[in-house]
C-alpha positions in Angstrom: 30.3 170.7 83.1 32.8 170.9 80.5 31.7 171.4 76.8 33.8 169.4 74.3 33.5 170.6 70.7 35.0 169.8 67.5 34.6 173.3 66.1 33.4 176.3 67.5 31.6 176.7 71.0 28.6 178.4 72.4 28.3 178.4 76.3 25.8 176.2 77.4 25.7 174.3 74.1 27.7 171.7 72.4 28.1 172.7 68.8 29.7 171.1 65.7 31.7 172.9 62.8 29.4 174.0 60.0 31.3 175.2 57.3 30.9 177.1 53.9 33.5 176.8 51.3 34.3 180.0 49.1 37.8 179.7 47.6 40.3 181.7 49.4 37.8 183.2 51.9 36.5 180.0 53.6 34.4 181.0 56.5 33.5 178.5 59.1 30.0 178.8 60.8 29.4 182.5 61.2 32.8 183.3 61.8 34.2 186.2 59.3 37.8 185.8 58.1 40.2 188.7 57.4 39.8 188.5 53.5 35.8 188.8 54.0 36.4 192.2 55.7 38.3 193.5 52.8 41.8 193.1 54.6 44.3 192.9 51.7 47.1 190.2 51.8 49.9 189.2 49.3 49.7 185.9 47.5 47.3 183.5 46.1 45.4 181.4 48.9 44.5 177.8 48.5 40.8 176.8 48.0 40.2 176.7 51.9 43.0 179.4 52.8 43.9 176.9 55.6 46.5 174.3 56.6 44.5 171.6 55.3 44.9 172.7 51.8 48.0 170.8 52.0 47.0 167.2 50.9 46.7 164.8 54.0 47.1 167.3 56.7 44.1 166.9 59.2 43.2 169.2 62.3 41.0 168.4 65.5 40.0 170.1 68.6 38.9 169.7 72.0 37.4 173.1 73.5 36.9 173.1 77.2 34.6 176.0 78.9 33.1 176.2 81.9 32.3 178.1 85.0 32.5 181.9 85.9 33.3 184.2 88.5 36.0 184.1 91.2 39.0 181.4 90.3 38.7 178.2 92.6 41.7 176.1 91.7 40.6 172.9 90.5 37.2 174.0 89.8 37.3 176.8 87.2 36.6 178.9 85.4 38.0 176.7 82.5 38.9 178.5 79.2 41.4 175.9 77.5 41.6 172.9 75.1 43.9 171.0 73.0 44.5 171.2 69.1 45.8 168.3 67.1 47.6 168.5 63.8 48.0 165.2 61.7 50.6 165.6 59.2 49.3 162.6 56.9 45.9 162.0 58.3 44.6 159.3 60.2 45.7 156.7 57.7 49.5 157.4 57.6 50.6 159.8 60.2 51.8 157.1 62.5 53.4 154.6 60.1 54.9 157.3 57.8 57.0 160.0 59.5 57.3 163.4 57.7 60.8 165.4 57.1 60.7 168.1 59.5 62.7 171.2 60.9 62.1 173.7 63.8 63.3 177.3 64.8 63.0 179.0 68.1 62.8 182.8 67.8 62.6 183.3 71.4 62.7 180.2 73.8 60.5 181.1 76.8 58.2 178.2 75.7 58.1 174.6 75.2 57.9 172.1 72.0 58.7 168.7 73.2 60.4 166.3 71.1 62.4 168.8 69.2 65.8 167.4 70.2 64.9 164.3 68.2 63.5 166.2 65.2 66.7 168.2 65.3 69.0 165.1 65.4 66.9 162.5 63.2 65.0 165.1 60.8 61.6 163.3 60.9 58.4 164.3 62.7 56.8 161.1 64.0 53.0 161.2 64.9 50.6 164.1 65.6 51.5 167.5 66.8 49.3 168.8 69.5 49.0 172.3 71.0 47.6 173.1 74.5 48.1 175.3 77.7 51.5 175.7 79.4 50.8 173.6 82.4 49.3 170.7 80.5 52.2 170.0 78.2 53.0 166.8 80.3 49.4 165.4 80.5 49.3 165.9 76.7 52.5 164.3 75.8 51.7 161.3 78.2 48.3 161.0 76.6 49.5 161.0 73.0 51.8 158.1 73.9 48.9 156.1 75.2 46.9 157.0 72.0 49.8 155.7 69.9 50.3 152.5 72.0 46.6 151.9 71.5 46.4 152.7 67.8 49.7 151.8 66.4 52.5 149.0 66.5 56.1 149.1 67.5 58.3 150.7 64.7 59.5 148.9 61.9 62.4 147.5 63.9 60.0 146.2 66.6 60.8 148.8 69.0 58.2 150.7 71.2 59.2 154.3 71.6 57.6 157.7 71.3 58.7 161.1 71.6 55.6 163.2 70.7 55.8 167.0 69.9 53.5 169.2 72.2 53.5 172.8 72.4 52.2 175.4 74.5 51.1 179.1 75.0 49.9 180.6 78.4 46.2 180.9 79.0 46.5 181.6 82.7 44.7 185.2 82.7 41.4 183.8 81.6 41.8 180.0 82.5 42.1 178.0 85.7 45.6 176.9 84.3 46.7 175.4 87.9 43.6 173.3 87.9 45.0 171.0 85.2 41.5 170.4 83.4 42.9 168.9 80.2 42.6 165.2 80.6 43.7 162.1 78.3 40.2 161.9 76.8 40.4 165.6 75.7 43.6 164.6 73.9 42.0 161.6 72.3 39.0 163.5 71.2 41.2 166.0 69.5 43.2 163.5 67.5 40.3 161.3 66.9 38.1 164.0 65.5 40.8 165.6 63.3 39.8 166.1 59.8 40.6 167.8 56.5 38.5 170.6 55.0 37.8 174.0 56.9 39.4 174.7 59.9 37.7 176.4 62.9 39.6 179.6 64.1 39.5 181.9 67.1 38.6 180.6 70.7 38.8 176.8 70.0 41.1 174.1 70.9 44.4 175.1 72.5 43.5 178.6 71.4 40.3 178.8 73.7 42.0 180.9 76.4 44.6 183.1 74.2 45.1 186.7 73.8 46.8 188.3 71.0 47.8 192.0 70.9 45.7 192.4 74.0 42.7 191.4 72.0 41.1 187.8 72.2 43.2 185.6 70.0 43.6 181.8 69.7 43.9 179.7 66.5 44.3 181.1 63.0 45.4 179.4 59.6 46.0 180.5 56.0 47.7 179.1 53.1 49.5 179.9 49.8 49.5 178.3 46.4 52.5 178.8 44.2 52.1 179.3 40.5 52.9 176.6 38.2 56.2 178.4 37.2 57.3 177.8 40.7 56.0 174.3 40.9 52.6 174.8 41.9 53.2 173.7 45.7 51.0 174.5 48.7 52.1 176.0 51.9 49.7 175.8 54.8 50.2 177.5 58.2 48.5 177.1 61.6 49.0 179.6 64.5 48.3 179.4 68.2 48.4 183.3 68.7 48.9 184.6 72.2 51.5 187.1 71.6 52.0 191.1 71.3 51.1 194.4 72.9 48.3 196.4 71.6 50.5 199.6 70.2 52.4 196.9 68.0 49.5 195.7 66.2 50.0 196.1 62.5 47.4 194.9 59.9 48.3 195.2 56.1 51.1 197.7 56.7 48.8 200.0 59.0 49.8 200.5 62.7 46.2 200.0 63.6 47.2 199.2 67.5 48.3 202.8 68.0 45.3 204.2 66.5 42.5 202.1 68.1 40.5 203.7 71.1 40.7 200.6 73.4 42.9 201.1 76.4 46.1 198.8 76.6 45.8 196.1 79.2 49.7 195.4 79.8 53.0 196.9 79.5 55.1 194.1 78.6 54.7 191.1 76.3 54.0 187.9 78.4 52.6 185.9 75.7 53.8 183.3 73.0 53.0 181.9 69.6 53.4 178.6 67.9 53.6 178.7 64.2 53.2 175.3 62.4 54.0 175.1 58.6 53.1 172.5 56.3 54.1 172.1 52.6 53.8 169.3 49.9 57.0 170.7 48.3 59.9 168.2 48.4 62.2 169.6 51.0 64.9 167.9 53.3 65.0 168.8 57.1 67.7 171.3 56.6 65.5 173.2 54.3 62.6 172.9 56.3 64.3 174.4 59.1 64.9 177.6 56.6 61.1 177.5 56.0 60.6 177.5 59.8 62.7 180.6 60.2 60.7 182.6 57.8 57.5 182.5 60.0 59.5 185.1 61.8 58.9 187.5 58.9 55.3 186.9 58.9 54.9 187.5 62.5 56.8 190.6 62.3 54.5 192.1 59.6 51.7 191.9 62.3 53.9 194.0 64.8 55.6 191.6 67.2 59.3 191.9 68.3 59.3 188.7 70.1 59.5 190.2 73.5 61.5 188.6 76.3 58.5 186.8 77.8 57.2 185.4 74.5 57.9 181.7 73.6 57.8 182.0 69.8 58.7 178.6 68.3 58.2 177.3 64.8 58.1 173.9 63.2 57.7 173.2 59.3 57.1 169.8 57.9 56.8 168.3 54.4 54.3 165.8 53.2 56.5 164.7 50.2 59.0 161.8 50.1 56.4 159.2 51.3 58.4 156.2 52.7 61.7 158.2 53.4 61.7 156.8 56.9 62.0 152.9 55.7 64.7 151.4 57.9 66.1 149.3 55.2 67.5 149.5 51.8 68.5 152.7 50.2 66.1 155.6 50.1 65.8 157.7 47.0 64.3 161.1 47.7 63.2 164.3 45.8 64.7 167.6 46.8 63.7 171.1 45.5 67.0 173.0 44.9 67.7 175.8 47.3 68.0 178.2 44.4 63.9 177.6 44.0 63.1 178.1 47.7 62.5 182.0 47.6 58.8 181.6 46.5 58.3 179.1 49.5 60.0 181.8 51.9 57.4 184.2 50.3 54.6 182.0 50.9 55.4 181.3 54.5 55.7 185.0 55.5 52.4 185.5 53.8 50.4 182.9 55.1 51.6 183.4 58.6 50.7 187.0 58.5 47.2 186.2 57.6 46.9 183.4 60.0 47.5 185.6 62.9 45.0 188.1 61.7 42.5 185.3 61.0 42.8 184.2 64.7 42.0 187.8 65.7 39.2 188.4 63.4 37.5 185.1 64.5 37.9 185.4 68.0 34.9 186.8 70.4 35.1 188.7 73.4 35.6 186.4 76.3 35.5 186.6 80.3 37.4 184.1 82.3 38.6 183.7 85.9 38.1 186.5 88.3 36.0 188.4 85.9 39.0 189.0 83.5 37.5 190.0 80.2 39.4 190.3 76.9 37.7 192.2 74.0 37.5 191.1 70.4 39.4 193.2 67.6 36.9 196.0 66.8 36.5 194.9 63.1 34.5 198.0 62.0 37.2 200.3 63.4 39.9 198.3 61.9 38.1 198.6 58.5 37.9 202.3 58.9 41.3 202.7 59.7 42.5 200.7 56.7 40.1 202.6 54.4 41.6 206.0 55.9 45.1 204.7 54.8 44.0 203.3 51.5 44.6 199.7 52.5 40.9 198.2 52.3 40.0 196.1 49.7 36.7 196.7 47.5 34.0 194.2 48.4 35.0 193.7 52.0 31.8 193.0 53.9 31.0 195.3 57.0 30.8 193.8 60.3 27.5 192.6 60.8 25.4 194.3 63.5 
């Protein structure tokens, strides 16, 4: 049996996402977040410290977990899923494309639809994240969803080039069993909502590994000061990258000091980083914004190894109606000279989103008994304290 969830999962159960909002340190269900542990980060987060702090952005999940033991292709064990991000929510995502720009730090991965984003400057429809071998299924399902829920474009033309990205979960998941189906894509899109966002082993991040600990989905946000426009930047990552010794948290090389033995000797993962903002930016500026995700990734220790597909996409929810096919469109654009605070925000939120993914994820055993440990939170706290990098008030890891 496959368990579909909108938020976090428990084996043998179907659970929904219960959330408690605390400005800057929102926690979903019983999942801790990096700030609650006392890990210091630069910048001021939004109320939810999530990509959904950008007005209109909605996120949904389908999490698939079933089976245990020896791999039987087509049967399991299954540890995978789908994440959906709707830039303008259910009301306007289909009818009002957003300006967007992308960047590939290392191209050993896939993000479909990017040729048209590069050429036309618009992101049209939702963004979907899944595992490497389900990209085709998810792409086709998005088109089916759009045909069912939408209409031809303003010129009467039916067409779709969905943006679907992937990271590889084959060490834990029966990736060649093709367990992601159309209905799982539909569920992720239809269940998308604003508010707190589930993190860790959820949606497309279910079977992912980050710095040789359990990784997956993470999110964070930054709010600029009134002096810098008061804009919000939100980041969501599907983190599946890095080697143990590289892991850096709050500037401390914790991966070199943790006791857990390494599992790999080369980086074979990937990371997808999505950036949302309400700042009025044009496509070439959003491409600049997407590049700055590299800075946040580097802060956590990654060097973007040869086997790592590190692909980033930024979009702006400003300039509603910019894609109208007729007349002359009048746009707002933030001057380039005012973009540096946004660059800071992207780097800061990306760093925190990756650490949030690690903190929220729990140990997981997948196919053939492969087991990935969770980040040892109390040991990390002790290391940060030893280096003078633990904020006062951070909660100890519950027993």
